[in-house]
N, CA, C, O and the ligand as a Tripos MOL2 file, in Angstrom:
@<TRIPOS>MOLECULE
protein
  293   291    74     0     0
PROTEIN
NO_CHARGES

@<TRIPOS>ATOM
      1 N         109.3400   11.2740   51.1220 N.3       1 MET1
      2 CA        108.6420   11.1510   52.2880 C.3       1 MET1
      3 C         107.4460   12.0440   52.4520 C.2       1 MET1
      4 O         107.5100   13.1800   51.9840 O.2       1 MET1
      5 N         106.3140   11.6240   53.0970 N.am      2 THR2
      6 CA        105.0570   12.2500   53.0800 C.3       2 THR2
      7 C         105.1320   13.4980   54.1340 C.2       2 THR2
      8 O         105.6920   13.4670   55.2290 O.2       2 THR2
      9 N         104.4820   14.5340   53.5870 N.am      3 THR3
     10 CA        104.4120   15.6710   54.5180 C.3       3 THR3
     11 C         103.2060   15.5600   55.3940 C.2       3 THR3
     12 O         102.0930   15.5060   54.8720 O.2       3 THR3
     13 N         103.3510   15.5230   56.6510 N.am      4 GLN4
     14 CA        102.2550   15.4960   57.6570 C.3       4 GLN4
     15 C         102.0600   16.7430   58.4110 C.2       4 GLN4
     16 O         102.9260   17.6180   58.4480 O.2       4 GLN4
     17 N         100.8180   16.8370   59.0690 N.am      5 LYS5
     18 CA        100.5210   18.0460   59.7660 C.3       5 LYS5
     19 C          99.9730   17.2520   61.2340 C.2       5 LYS5
     20 O          99.1270   16.3650   61.3460 O.2       5 LYS5
     21 N         100.7630   17.9030   62.2460 N.am      6 THR6
     22 CA        100.2980   17.4700   63.7220 C.3       6 THR6
     23 C          99.7990   18.6700   64.2630 C.2       6 THR6
     24 O         100.3800   19.7490   64.1470 O.2       6 THR6
     25 N          98.6370   18.4860   64.9030 N.am      7 VAL7
     26 CA         97.9360   19.7100   65.7660 C.3       7 VAL7
     27 C          97.9260   19.2480   67.0610 C.2       7 VAL7
     28 O          97.3790   18.1780   67.3270 O.2       7 VAL7
     29 N          98.5770   20.0630   68.0740 N.am      8 LEU8
     30 CA         98.4180   19.8590   69.3870 C.3       8 LEU8
     31 C          97.5740   20.9810   70.1680 C.2       8 LEU8
     32 O          97.6460   22.1720   69.8650 O.2       8 LEU8
     33 N          96.9090   20.5690   71.0210 N.am      9 SER9
     34 CA         96.1980   21.3360   72.0180 C.3       9 SER9
     35 C          97.1020   21.5400   73.3360 C.2       9 SER9
     36 O          97.3690   20.5480   74.0140 O.2       9 SER9
     37 N          97.4840   22.5660   73.6360 N.am     10 ILE10
     38 CA         98.5150   22.8010   74.7340 C.3      10 ILE10
     39 C          97.9350   23.5910   75.7630 C.2      10 ILE10
     40 O          97.1530   24.4970   75.4740 O.2      10 ILE10
     41 N          98.2990   23.2870   77.1350 N.am     11 ASP11
     42 CA         97.9070   23.9390   78.2980 C.3      11 ASP11
     43 C          99.1520   24.6560   78.8560 C.2      11 ASP11
     44 O         100.2410   24.0840   78.8080 O.2      11 ASP11
     45 N          99.0370   25.7950   79.3450 N.am     12 GLY12
     46 CA        100.0150   26.3730   80.0870 C.3      12 GLY12
     47 C         100.7630   27.6560   79.4750 C.2      12 GLY12
     48 O         101.4960   28.3620   80.1680 O.2      12 GLY12
     49 N         100.5440   27.8650   78.2860 N.am     13 MET13
     50 CA        101.1770   29.1760   77.6000 C.3      13 MET13
     51 C         100.4240   30.3270   78.0370 C.2      13 MET13
     52 O          99.1960   30.3720   77.9740 O.2      13 MET13
     53 N         101.2840   31.4280   78.5590 N.am     14 THR14
     54 CA        100.6370   32.5460   79.1420 C.3      14 THR14
     55 C         101.0290   33.8120   78.4070 C.2      14 THR14
     56 O         100.4130   34.8530   78.6390 O.2      14 THR14
     57 N         102.0220   33.7750   77.5320 N.am     15 CYS15
     58 CA        102.3990   35.0150   76.8460 C.3      15 CYS15
     59 C         103.2350   34.7370   75.6120 C.2      15 CYS15
     60 O         103.4760   33.5840   75.2560 O.2      15 CYS15
     61 N         103.6670   35.7890   74.9740 N.am     16 GLY16
     62 CA        104.3920   35.9430   73.7150 C.3      16 GLY16
     63 C         105.7900   35.1770   73.7730 C.2      16 GLY16
     64 O         106.3060   34.6660   72.7800 O.2      16 GLY16
     65 N         106.2950   35.1590   74.9460 N.am     17 HIS17
     66 CA        107.5690   34.6110   75.2630 C.3      17 HIS17
     67 C         107.4190   32.9340   75.0660 C.2      17 HIS17
     68 O         108.2080   32.2570   74.4080 O.2      17 HIS17
     69 N         106.3030   32.4470   75.7380 N.am     18 CYS18
     70 CA        105.9690   31.1370   75.7040 C.3      18 CYS18
     71 C         105.8930   30.5590   74.1950 C.2      18 CYS18
     72 O         106.5190   29.5700   73.8130 O.2      18 CYS18
     73 N         105.0000   31.3580   73.3810 N.am     19 VAL19
     74 CA        104.8330   31.0960   72.0680 C.3      19 VAL19
     75 C         106.2430   30.9920   71.3550 C.2      19 VAL19
     76 O         106.6170   29.9750   70.7700 O.2      19 VAL19
     77 N         106.8900   32.0100   71.4530 N.am     20 LYS20
     78 CA        108.3790   32.0820   70.7590 C.3      20 LYS20
     79 C         109.1830   30.8430   71.2320 C.2      20 LYS20
     80 O         109.6940   30.0550   70.4360 O.2      20 LYS20
     81 N         109.2520   30.7370   72.4350 N.am     21 GLY21
     82 CA        110.2090   29.6340   72.8930 C.3      21 GLY21
     83 C         109.7150   28.2160   72.4090 C.2      21 GLY21
     84 O         110.5360   27.3350   72.1530 O.2      21 GLY21
     85 N         108.3610   28.0150   72.2900 N.am     22 LEU22
     86 CA        107.8450   26.7720   71.8520 C.3      22 LEU22
     87 C         108.0200   26.5950   70.4030 C.2      22 LEU22
     88 O         108.2780   25.4920   69.9210 O.2      22 LEU22
     89 N         107.8700   27.7800   69.6240 N.am     23 GLU23
     90 CA        107.9090   27.6330   68.1100 C.3      23 GLU23
     91 C         109.3710   27.3850   67.8820 C.2      23 GLU23
     92 O         109.6630   26.7060   66.8980 O.2      23 GLU23
     93 N         110.3960   27.8690   68.7030 N.am     24 GLN24
     94 CA        111.6910   27.5600   68.4000 C.3      24 GLN24
     95 C         112.0730   26.1180   68.7020 C.2      24 GLN24
     96 O         112.8530   25.4780   67.9970 O.2      24 GLN24
     97 N         111.4700   25.6400   69.8050 N.am     25 ALA25
     98 CA        111.8990   24.3020   70.2100 C.3      25 ALA25
     99 C         111.3960   23.3950   69.2600 C.2      25 ALA25
    100 O         112.1040   22.4640   68.8760 O.2      25 ALA25
    101 N         110.0660   23.5890   68.7680 N.am     26 LEU26
    102 CA        109.4970   22.6820   67.6950 C.3      26 LEU26
    103 C         110.2100   22.8180   66.3650 C.2      26 LEU26
    104 O         110.4490   21.8120   65.6970 O.2      26 LEU26
    105 N         110.5430   23.9800   65.9770 N.am     27 ALA27
    106 CA        111.2610   24.1470   64.5980 C.3      27 ALA27
    107 C         112.6770   23.5530   64.4730 C.2      27 ALA27
    108 O         113.2440   23.3170   63.4060 O.2      27 ALA27
    109 N         113.2030   23.3320   65.7900 N.am     28 ALA28
    110 CA        114.5380   22.8390   65.9340 C.3      28 ALA28
    111 C         114.5140   21.2450   65.7570 C.2      28 ALA28
    112 O         115.5850   20.6690   65.5690 O.2      28 ALA28
    113 N         113.3240   20.5260   65.8120 N.am     29 LEU29
    114 CA        113.1040   19.1420   65.7310 C.3      29 LEU29
    115 C         113.6000   18.6840   64.2790 C.2      29 LEU29
    116 O         113.4110   19.4470   63.3310 O.2      29 LEU29
    117 N         114.1860   17.5420   64.1050 N.am     30 PRO30
    118 CA        114.6260   17.0190   62.7790 C.3      30 PRO30
    119 C         113.2470   16.8470   61.8660 C.2      30 PRO30
    120 O         112.2530   16.3240   62.3690 O.2      30 PRO30
    121 N         113.2510   17.2350   60.7420 N.am     31 GLY31
    122 CA        111.9980   17.0300   59.8150 C.3      31 GLY31
    123 C         110.9750   17.9550   59.8190 C.2      31 GLY31
    124 O         110.1930   17.9600   58.8680 O.2      31 GLY31
    125 N         110.8190   18.8940   60.9070 N.am     32 VAL32
    126 CA        109.9370   19.8360   60.9290 C.3      32 VAL32
    127 C         110.1650   21.0380   60.0010 C.2      32 VAL32
    128 O         111.2560   21.6080   60.0000 O.2      32 VAL32
    129 N         109.1260   21.4410   59.1910 N.am     33 LYS33
    130 CA        109.1190   22.2180   58.0530 C.3      33 LYS33
    131 C         108.5470   23.6160   58.5440 C.2      33 LYS33
    132 O         109.0990   24.6730   58.2380 O.2      33 LYS33
    133 N         107.4960   23.5560   59.2640 N.am     34 LYS34
    134 CA        106.7720   24.8320   59.5710 C.3      34 LYS34
    135 C         106.0620   24.6440   60.8930 C.2      34 LYS34
    136 O         105.4550   23.6020   61.1420 O.2      34 LYS34
    137 N         106.1450   25.7400   61.8090 N.am     35 VAL35
    138 CA        105.4560   25.7400   63.0470 C.3      35 VAL35
    139 C         104.6280   27.0350   63.1690 C.2      35 VAL35
    140 O         105.0240   28.1430   62.8060 O.2      35 VAL35
    141 N         103.4010   26.7570   63.7370 N.am     36 THR36
    142 CA        102.4380   27.8540   64.0640 C.3      36 THR36
    143 C         101.9110   27.6330   65.4330 C.2      36 THR36
    144 O         101.2100   26.6450   65.6520 O.2      36 THR36
    145 N         102.1940   28.4730   66.3570 N.am     37 VAL37
    146 CA        101.5460   28.4010   67.8210 C.3      37 VAL37
    147 C         100.6740   29.5930   68.1070 C.2      37 VAL37
    148 O         101.0550   30.7600   68.0070 O.2      37 VAL37
    149 N          99.6640   29.2670   68.4120 N.am     38 GLU38
    150 CA         98.6360   30.3480   68.7800 C.3      38 GLU38
    151 C          98.4690   30.4370   70.1960 C.2      38 GLU38
    152 O          98.1990   29.4000   70.8020 O.2      38 GLU38
    153 N          98.5980   31.6050   70.8710 N.am     39 LEU39
    154 CA         98.4110   31.7130   72.3420 C.3      39 LEU39
    155 C          96.9140   31.6870   72.7390 C.2      39 LEU39
    156 O          96.5040   31.0870   73.7320 O.2      39 LEU39
    157 N          96.2060   32.3200   71.9660 N.am     40 ALA40
    158 CA         94.7010   32.3460   72.3350 C.3      40 ALA40
    159 C          93.9870   31.0860   72.3900 C.2      40 ALA40
    160 O          93.0780   30.8930   73.1980 O.2      40 ALA40
    161 N          94.3520   30.2830   71.6030 N.am     41 THR41
    162 CA         93.7250   28.9210   71.4270 C.3      41 THR41
    163 C          94.5890   27.8250   71.9980 C.2      41 THR41
    164 O          94.1170   26.7050   72.1900 O.2      41 THR41
    165 N          95.8900   28.1320   72.2860 N.am     42 GLY42
    166 CA         96.7060   26.9480   72.7240 C.3      42 GLY42
    167 C          97.0370   26.0490   71.7420 C.2      42 GLY42
    168 O          97.5380   24.9860   72.1080 O.2      42 GLY42
    169 N          96.8530   26.2630   70.4950 N.am     43 ALA43
    170 CA         97.0410   25.2430   69.4270 C.3      43 ALA43
    171 C          98.4220   25.5300   68.8570 C.2      43 ALA43
    172 O          98.9330   26.6490   68.7950 O.2      43 ALA43
    173 N          98.9660   24.3810   68.4460 N.am     44 ALA44
    174 CA        100.3150   24.4250   67.8150 C.3      44 ALA44
    175 C          99.9690   23.4610   66.5950 C.2      44 ALA44
    176 O          99.4040   22.3720   66.6910 O.2      44 ALA44
    177 N         100.4170   24.0710   65.4350 N.am     45 THR45
    178 CA        100.2780   23.2270   64.1830 C.3      45 THR45
    179 C         101.6690   23.0360   63.7730 C.2      45 THR45
    180 O         102.3810   24.0210   63.5810 O.2      45 THR45
    181 N         102.1560   21.7290   63.6090 N.am     46 VAL46
    182 CA        103.5420   21.5510   63.0760 C.3      46 VAL46
    183 C         103.4340   20.6990   61.7840 C.2      46 VAL46
    184 O         102.8570   19.6120   61.7410 O.2      46 VAL46
    185 N         104.0550   21.3110   60.7220 N.am     47 VAL47
    186 CA        104.1030   20.5750   59.3670 C.3      47 VAL47
    187 C         105.4390   20.0500   59.3560 C.2      47 VAL47
    188 O         106.4280   20.7280   59.6320 O.2      47 VAL47
    189 N         105.4650   18.6790   58.9920 N.am     48 HIS48
    190 CA        106.7740   17.8350   59.1580 C.3      48 HIS48
    191 C         106.8270   16.7150   58.2310 C.2      48 HIS48
    192 O         105.7670   16.2500   57.8130 O.2      48 HIS48
    193 N         107.9690   16.2210   57.8540 N.am     49 GLU49
    194 CA        108.2220   15.0380   57.2210 C.3      49 GLU49
    195 C         109.0030   13.8100   57.9650 C.2      49 GLU49
    196 O         110.2300   13.7190   57.9860 O.2      49 GLU49
    197 N         108.1370   12.9120   58.5500 N.am     50 GLY50
    198 CA        108.6770   11.7960   59.2060 C.3      50 GLY50
    199 C         109.0080   12.0780   60.5880 C.2      50 GLY50
    200 O         109.6280   11.2080   61.2000 O.2      50 GLY50
    201 N         108.6680   13.2400   61.2270 N.am     51 THR51
    202 CA        108.8470   13.4130   62.6610 C.3      51 THR51
    203 C         107.8320   12.6280   63.4710 C.2      51 THR51
    204 O         106.6300   12.7820   63.2560 O.2      51 THR51
    205 N         108.2650   11.8250   64.3590 N.am     52 GLN52
    206 CA        107.3260   11.0740   65.2840 C.3      52 GLN52
    207 C         106.4410   12.0090   66.0890 C.2      52 GLN52
    208 O         106.8780   13.0020   66.6690 O.2      52 GLN52
    209 N         105.1280   11.6180   66.0870 N.am     53 GLU53
    210 CA        104.1610   12.3940   66.9960 C.3      53 GLU53
    211 C         104.7310   12.5490   68.4160 C.2      53 GLU53
    212 O         104.7420   13.6330   69.0000 O.2      53 GLU53
    213 N         105.2370   11.3230   68.9740 N.am     54 ALA54
    214 CA        105.6770   11.3300   70.3110 C.3      54 ALA54
    215 C         107.0250   12.3970   70.6090 C.2      54 ALA54
    216 O         107.2000   12.9390   71.7010 O.2      54 ALA54
    217 N         107.8400   12.5610   69.5330 N.am     55 THR55
    218 CA        108.9160   13.3470   69.4870 C.3      55 THR55
    219 C         108.4150   14.8310   69.6650 C.2      55 THR55
    220 O         109.0090   15.6020   70.4180 O.2      55 THR55
    221 N         107.3270   15.1960   68.9620 N.am     56 ILE56
    222 CA        106.9210   16.4360   68.8370 C.3      56 ILE56
    223 C         106.2050   16.7770   70.3360 C.2      56 ILE56
    224 O         106.3340   17.8580   70.9110 O.2      56 ILE56
    225 N         105.5100   15.7520   70.7900 N.am     57 THR57
    226 CA        104.8710   15.9630   72.2020 C.3      57 THR57
    227 C         105.7820   16.0120   73.1940 C.2      57 THR57
    228 O         105.5770   16.7200   74.1800 O.2      57 THR57
    229 N         106.8710   15.2880   73.0660 N.am     58 GLN58
    230 CA        108.0140   15.3950   74.0940 C.3      58 GLN58
    231 C         108.4930   16.7640   74.2090 C.2      58 GLN58
    232 O         108.7470   17.3040   75.2860 O.2      58 GLN58
    233 N         108.6190   17.3620   72.9500 N.am     59 ALA59
    234 CA        109.4570   18.6610   72.9830 C.3      59 ALA59
    235 C         108.5780   19.7070   73.6440 C.2      59 ALA59
    236 O         109.1160   20.6360   74.2450 O.2      59 ALA59
    237 N         107.3440   19.6150   73.5720 N.am     60 VAL60
    238 CA        106.3430   20.4800   74.2520 C.3      60 VAL60
    239 C         106.4920   20.4010   75.7270 C.2      60 VAL60
    240 O         106.7040   21.3730   76.4530 O.2      60 VAL60
    241 N         106.3460   18.9900   76.1710 N.am     61 VAL61
    242 CA        106.4370   18.7560   77.4860 C.3      61 VAL61
    243 C         107.7350   19.1890   78.0910 C.2      61 VAL61
    244 O         107.7420   19.7310   79.1960 O.2      61 VAL61
    245 N         108.8850   18.9620   77.3810 N.am     62 ASP62
    246 CA        110.2100   19.3780   77.8090 C.3      62 ASP62
    247 C         110.1960   21.0360   77.8660 C.2      62 ASP62
    248 O         111.0340   21.5400   78.6140 O.2      62 ASP62
    249 N         109.4740   21.7610   77.2700 N.am     63 GLU63
    250 CA        109.3930   23.0170   77.4820 C.3      63 GLU63
    251 C         108.5290   23.4550   78.6820 C.2      63 GLU63
    252 O         108.4110   24.6290   79.0340 O.2      63 GLU63
    253 N         107.9790   22.4740   79.2340 N.am     64 GLY64
    254 CA        107.1710   22.7440   80.4020 C.3      64 GLY64
    255 C         105.6330   22.9150   80.2940 C.2      64 GLY64
    256 O         104.9720   23.4080   81.2080 O.2      64 GLY64
    257 N         105.1240   22.4960   79.1720 N.am     65 TYR65
    258 CA        103.7380   22.7470   79.0240 C.3      65 TYR65
    259 C         102.9960   21.2670   79.0400 C.2      65 TYR65
    260 O         103.6260   20.2110   78.9980 O.2      65 TYR65
    261 N         101.6040   21.3600   79.1060 N.am     66 ASP66
    262 CA        100.9290   20.1050   79.0500 C.3      66 ASP66
    263 C         100.2420   19.9730   77.7450 C.2      66 ASP66
    264 O          99.6760   20.9350   77.2260 O.2      66 ASP66
    265 N         100.2860   18.7350   77.1790 N.am     67 VAL67
    266 CA         99.7240   18.3640   75.9110 C.3      67 VAL67
    267 C          98.3200   17.8240   76.2240 C.2      67 VAL67
    268 O          98.2800   16.7250   76.7770 O.2      67 VAL67
    269 N          97.2290   18.4100   75.9620 N.am     68 ARG68
    270 CA         95.7870   17.9230   76.0510 C.3      68 ARG68
    271 C          95.4950   16.9810   75.0420 C.2      68 ARG68
    272 O          95.0150   15.8940   75.3650 O.2      68 ARG68
    273 N          95.7330   17.2680   73.8140 N.am     69 SER69
    274 CA         95.4820   16.2410   72.5850 C.3      69 SER69
    275 C          96.5300   16.5810   71.6380 C.2      69 SER69
    276 O          97.1800   17.6240   71.5710 O.2      69 SER69
    277 N          96.5970   15.4740   70.8730 N.am     70 VAL70
    278 CA         97.4720   15.5310   69.6010 C.3      70 VAL70
    279 C          96.9100   14.8180   68.5060 C.2      70 VAL70
    280 O          96.4860   13.6840   68.7300 O.2      70 VAL70
    281 N          96.8250   15.3600   67.1970 N.am     71 LEU71
    282 CA         96.3560   14.6010   66.1240 C.3      71 LEU71
    283 C          97.1020   14.8700   64.9300 C.2      71 LEU71
    284 O          97.3110   16.0200   64.5420 O.2      71 LEU71
    285 N          97.5580   13.7230   64.2660 N.am     72 THR72
    286 CA         98.3870   13.8380   63.1790 C.3      72 THR72
    287 C          97.5980   13.3780   61.8150 C.2      72 THR72
    288 O          96.9140   12.3570   61.8730 O.2      72 THR72
    289 N          97.6720   14.0190   60.7490 N.am     73 ARG73
    290 CA         97.0290   13.6290   59.4830 C.3      73 ARG73
    291 C          97.8590   14.0540   58.2680 C.2      73 ARG73
    292 O          97.4610   13.8020   57.1300 O.2      73 ARG73
    293 CU        104.9340   33.2740   78.5560 Cu       74 CU74
@<TRIPOS>BOND
     1     1     2 1
     2     2     3 1
     3     3     4 2
     4     3     5 am
     5     5     6 1
     6     6     7 1
     7     7     8 2
     8     7     9 am
     9     9    10 1
    10    10    11 1
    11    11    12 2
    12    11    13 am
    13    13    14 1
    14    14    15 1
    15    15    16 2
    16    15    17 am
    17    17    18 1
    18    18    19 1
    19    19    20 2
    20    19    21 am
    21    21    22 1
    22    22    23 1
    23    23    24 2
    24    23    25 am
    25    25    26 1
    26    26    27 1
    27    27    28 2
    28    27    29 am
    29    29    30 1
    30    30    31 1
    31    31    32 2
    32    31    33 am
    33    33    34 1
    34    34    35 1
    35    35    36 2
    36    35    37 am
    37    37    38 1
    38    38    39 1
    39    39    40 2
    40    39    41 am
    41    41    42 1
    42    42    43 1
    43    43    44 2
    44    43    45 am
    45    45    46 1
    46    46    47 1
    47    47    48 2
    48    47    49 am
    49    49    50 1
    50    50    51 1
    51    51    52 2
    52    51    53 am
    53    53    54 1
    54    54    55 1
    55    55    56 2
    56    55    57 am
    57    57    58 1
    58    58    59 1
    59    59    60 2
    60    59    61 am
    61    61    62 1
    62    62    63 1
    63    63    64 2
    64    63    65 am
    65    65    66 1
    66    66    67 1
    67    67    68 2
    68    67    69 am
    69    69    70 1
    70    70    71 1
    71    71    72 2
    72    71    73 am
    73    73    74 1
    74    74    75 1
    75    75    76 2
    76    75    77 am
    77    77    78 1
    78    78    79 1
    79    79    80 2
    80    79    81 am
    81    81    82 1
    82    82    83 1
    83    83    84 2
    84    83    85 am
    85    85    86 1
    86    86    87 1
    87    87    88 2
    88    87    89 am
    89    89    90 1
    90    90    91 1
    91    91    92 2
    92    91    93 am
    93    93    94 1
    94    94    95 1
    95    95    96 2
    96    95    97 am
    97    97    98 1
    98    98    99 1
    99    99   100 2
   100    99   101 am
   101   101   102 1
   102   102   103 1
   103   103   104 2
   104   103   105 am
   105   105   106 1
   106   106   107 1
   107   107   108 2
   108   107   109 am
   109   109   110 1
   110   110   111 1
   111   111   112 2
   112   111   113 am
   113   113   114 1
   114   114   115 1
   115   115   116 2
   116   115   117 am
   117   117   118 1
   118   118   119 1
   119   119   120 2
   120   119   121 am
   121   121   122 1
   122   122   123 1
   123   123   124 2
   124   123   125 am
   125   125   126 1
   126   126   127 1
   127   127   128 2
   128   127   129 am
   129   129   130 1
   130   130   131 1
   131   131   132 2
   132   131   133 am
   133   133   134 1
   134   134   135 1
   135   135   136 2
   136   135   137 am
   137   137   138 1
   138   138   139 1
   139   139   140 2
   140   139   141 am
   141   141   142 1
   142   142   143 1
   143   143   144 2
   144   143   145 am
   145   145   146 1
   146   146   147 1
   147   147   148 2
   148   147   149 am
   149   149   150 1
   150   150   151 1
   151   151   152 2
   152   151   153 am
   153   153   154 1
   154   154   155 1
   155   155   156 2
   156   155   157 am
   157   157   158 1
   158   158   159 1
   159   159   160 2
   160   159   161 am
   161   161   162 1
   162   162   163 1
   163   163   164 2
   164   163   165 am
   165   165   166 1
   166   166   167 1
   167   167   168 2
   168   167   169 am
   169   169   170 1
   170   170   171 1
   171   171   172 2
   172   171   173 am
   173   173   174 1
   174   174   175 1
   175   175   176 2
   176   175   177 am
   177   177   178 1
   178   178   179 1
   179   179   180 2
   180   179   181 am
   181   181   182 1
   182   182   183 1
   183   183   184 2
   184   183   185 am
   185   185   186 1
   186   186   187 1
   187   187   188 2
   188   187   189 am
   189   189   190 1
   190   190   191 1
   191   191   192 2
   192   191   193 am
   193   193   194 1
   194   194   195 1
   195   195   196 2
   196   195   197 am
   197   197   198 1
   198   198   199 1
   199   199   200 2
   200   199   201 am
   201   201   202 1
   202   202   203 1
   203   203   204 2
   204   203   205 am
   205   205   206 1
   206   206   207 1
   207   207   208 2
   208   207   209 am
   209   209   210 1
   210   210   211 1
   211   211   212 2
   212   211   213 am
   213   213   214 1
   214   214   215 1
   215   215   216 2
   216   215   217 am
   217   217   218 1
   218   218   219 1
   219   219   220 2
   220   219   221 am
   221   221   222 1
   222   222   223 1
   223   223   224 2
   224   223   225 am
   225   225   226 1
   226   226   227 1
   227   227   228 2
   228   227   229 am
   229   229   230 1
   230   230   231 1
   231   231   232 2
   232   231   233 am
   233   233   234 1
   234   234   235 1
   235   235   236 2
   236   235   237 am
   237   237   238 1
   238   238   239 1
   239   239   240 2
   240   239   241 am
   241   241   242 1
   242   242   243 1
   243   243   244 2
   244   243   245 am
   245   245   246 1
   246   246   247 1
   247   247   248 2
   248   247   249 am
   249   249   250 1
   250   250   251 1
   251   251   252 2
   252   251   253 am
   253   253   254 1
   254   254   255 1
   255   255   256 2
   256   255   257 am
   257   257   258 1
   258   258   259 1
   259   259   260 2
   260   259   261 am
   261   261   262 1
   262   262   263 1
   263   263   264 2
   264   263   265 am
   265   265   266 1
   266   266   267 1
   267   267   268 2
   268   267   269 am
   269   269   270 1
   270   270   271 1
   271   271   272 2
   272   271   273 am
   273   273   274 1
   274   274   275 1
   275   275   276 2
   276   275   277 am
   277   277   278 1
   278   278   279 1
   279   279   280 2
   280   279   281 am
   281   281   282 1
   282   282   283 1
   283   283   284 2
   284   283   285 am
   285   285   286 1
   286   286   287 1
   287   287   288 2
   288   287   289 am
   289   289   290 1
   290   290   291 1
   291   291   292 2
@<TRIPOS>SUBSTRUCTURE
     1 MET1         2 RESIDUE 1 A MET
     2 THR2         6 RESIDUE 1 A THR
     3 THR3        10 RESIDUE 1 A THR
     4 GLN4        14 RESIDUE 1 A GLN
     5 LYS5        18 RESIDUE 1 A LYS
     6 THR6        22 RESIDUE 1 A THR
     7 VAL7        26 RESIDUE 1 A VAL
     8 LEU8        30 RESIDUE 1 A LEU
     9 SER9        34 RESIDUE 1 A SER
    10 ILE10       38 RESIDUE 1 A ILE
    11 ASP11       42 RESIDUE 1 A ASP
    12 GLY12       46 RESIDUE 1 A GLY
    13 MET13       50 RESIDUE 1 A MET
    14 THR14       54 RESIDUE 1 A THR
    15 CYS15       58 RESIDUE 1 A CYS
    16 GLY16       62 RESIDUE 1 A GLY
    17 HIS17       66 RESIDUE 1 A HIS
    18 CYS18       70 RESIDUE 1 A CYS
    19 VAL19       74 RESIDUE 1 A VAL
    20 LYS20       78 RESIDUE 1 A LYS
    21 GLY21       82 RESIDUE 1 A GLY
    22 LEU22       86 RESIDUE 1 A LEU
    23 GLU23       90 RESIDUE 1 A GLU
    24 GLN24       94 RESIDUE 1 A GLN
    25 ALA25       98 RESIDUE 1 A ALA
    26 LEU26      102 RESIDUE 1 A LEU
    27 ALA27      106 RESIDUE 1 A ALA
    28 ALA28      110 RESIDUE 1 A ALA
    29 LEU29      114 RESIDUE 1 A LEU
    30 PRO30      118 RESIDUE 1 A PRO
    31 GLY31      122 RESIDUE 1 A GLY
    32 VAL32      126 RESIDUE 1 A VAL
    33 LYS33      130 RESIDUE 1 A LYS
    34 LYS34      134 RESIDUE 1 A LYS
    35 VAL35      138 RESIDUE 1 A VAL
    36 THR36      142 RESIDUE 1 A THR
    37 VAL37      146 RESIDUE 1 A VAL
    38 GLU38      150 RESIDUE 1 A GLU
    39 LEU39      154 RESIDUE 1 A LEU
    40 ALA40      158 RESIDUE 1 A ALA
    41 THR41      162 RESIDUE 1 A THR
    42 GLY42      166 RESIDUE 1 A GLY
    43 ALA43      170 RESIDUE 1 A ALA
    44 ALA44      174 RESIDUE 1 A ALA
    45 THR45      178 RESIDUE 1 A THR
    46 VAL46      182 RESIDUE 1 A VAL
    47 VAL47      186 RESIDUE 1 A VAL
    48 HIS48      190 RESIDUE 1 A HIS
    49 GLU49      194 RESIDUE 1 A GLU
    50 GLY50      198 RESIDUE 1 A GLY
    51 THR51      202 RESIDUE 1 A THR
    52 GLN52      206 RESIDUE 1 A GLN
    53 GLU53      210 RESIDUE 1 A GLU
    54 ALA54      214 RESIDUE 1 A ALA
    55 THR55      218 RESIDUE 1 A THR
    56 ILE56      222 RESIDUE 1 A ILE
    57 THR57      226 RESIDUE 1 A THR
    58 GLN58      230 RESIDUE 1 A GLN
    59 ALA59      234 RESIDUE 1 A ALA
    60 VAL60      238 RESIDUE 1 A VAL
    61 VAL61      242 RESIDUE 1 A VAL
    62 ASP62      246 RESIDUE 1 A ASP
    63 GLU63      250 RESIDUE 1 A GLU
    64 GLY64      254 RESIDUE 1 A GLY
    65 TYR65      258 RESIDUE 1 A TYR
    66 ASP66      262 RESIDUE 1 A ASP
    67 VAL67      266 RESIDUE 1 A VAL
    68 ARG68      270 RESIDUE 1 A ARG
    69 SER69      274 RESIDUE 1 A SER
    70 VAL70      278 RESIDUE 1 A VAL
    71 LEU71      282 RESIDUE 1 A LEU
    72 THR72      286 RESIDUE 1 A THR
    73 ARG73      290 RESIDUE 1 A ARG
    74 CU74       293 GROUP 0 **** ****
């Protein structure tokens, strides 16, 4: 399976706890290999194999944040 990178622009993170919680939620998704969440930019980078973009987006929404944009390549 191909390794893909999905980059999300996220609204609503305010502190390190937000970052940690989101990182854990994303890392728990099936197929996710690596997660980087940056508080300053609101950017989350998810390296995964076969995880649907919609699944990743939903996980962020479920954590209580807004997804401004999402790009998979
Ligand atoms: Cu917070």
